[in-house]
N, C-alpha and C positions, 0 to 999 in steps of 0.2 A: 627079065635082068633089072637089077635096081639102077635108078638114075644115078650117074657118075658125075662128079665134080673135077674139072681140071683147072686149077689155079695157075696162072701164068705169071712168074715174077722175074723182073729184069735184075741181074746181079753183075756186079763189077768184076768179081773173079769167080768164074764158073767152078774151078777145082775147088777153091776154099768153101763156096756155098754147098757144093756137093757133100764134102767131107762134114760140114755142119749139120746138113740134114740127115745125113747118116747117124750122126752122133744123137739126134733127137728121136730116133726110131724109124726114120723112112729108109726104104731100100731102093737103090738105083735100079732102073729097068734098062738094060742096055739095047733093047729092042727099039725104044724110042729116044736115045741119047746118042750124042756125036759131040765133036768139038764145040758146038755152039748151044747145045742144050744138054740138061739132064732131066730125064723123067722120074721124080722121086715119088715113090708109092707108099702111102700111109696105110691103105687097106684096100679091099676090093673096090670101093667107091670114090676113094680120095687120093688125087695126083696132083703133085706140085711140079710144073714145068719150069725150071730154072733155066733162063736163057741169057745169052749175051746180051748187051745193049743193042748191038748191031741187029741180032736176030729178032730182039723184041720189036725193033722199029719196022719191020715187015708187016706187022700186025696192027699197027696204028700210026696215024700221022701226027698225033699228040705228043708233045714233049714228054719224056720220062720225068717223072717226079723224083726227087731225092726224098727218099723215106726216111732219111736221118734228120730232115728239116720240115717235113710236111707229112701228113697222113690221109690216105683216102680210104683205106679199109682196115679193118682188124679182123684177123682170123682166129678161130678158135677151134681146139681139138678136145676131144672128150678123153676122159681117162677112167679106168676101172676101179681106181682108188685113190685116196689121199695120197698114199706113199708114191703112186705112180706119178701124180701131178709133181711131187716134189723130185722125183728122179728125173723127169723129162725137163724141168726147168734147171737142175742141178748140171745136167747133160748138155743143155744149151750153154750155160755159163762156162762149163769147162772146154767147151768147143769154140769159145771166142765170142759168144753172144753176152747180152746183158741181161741179168736176171731181174725180175720184178720191176720194169720201168712203170707200171701201173700198180695201184694198191692191191693188196691181196683181198679176194672176196672170202669171207668167212661167215657161214651160217650153219645152222643144225642140219640143213639139207644139202648144202653145197660148199665145195671148197675150190677156189680157183687162184691161180698164179698166172704170171706172164713172162715172156721173154722177147727180146728183140734178136734178129739175126744180124750178122756182121754188116748187111747193107741197110739195117734200120727198119726192116719190116716186122710189124709187131704181131705176136701170136699169144692168145690165151690158152690154158689148159685147165679144164674143169671137170671136177667129179661131182656127180649129182646121186643123191639118194632119193630116189623116186617115191619110195614108201613114206619118207619123212617129209617131203615137200608138201606145203599147204596147197590147198585147192586154188587158191590164188595168192600170187606173191606181189606186192607192190614194189616194181623194179624201179618206179620213179624215186624211191627213197633208198634204194640200194647202195 
């Protein structure tokens, strides 16, 4: 079985967040969802657990950061094409998110854009052409 990742995100409005993540391509798994959480499935290995703030507080004694004013992590999803990158970011904007809060990545071998969900969590979406990628890319100058 491949290793899976479960990203847990506190959200202020669970219904709005669920609809947003459905709009960008995730599917809600009702088996692991209730009135306090939505399990959003991006792939067989990637799950995003959207939780109310009250539910999230069960997992950590630390204060919940306001993702609109601070940032602890950046998430990134892969896409199969440049067109899919644009579609996902377009869907995010149409669903109430912010398109391209970060600069667009444009290289011969990579294309990436970003979006911010309604709670301020930032996501990148990248397409990579592994055949065109140089043996070593200097990310410090990206």
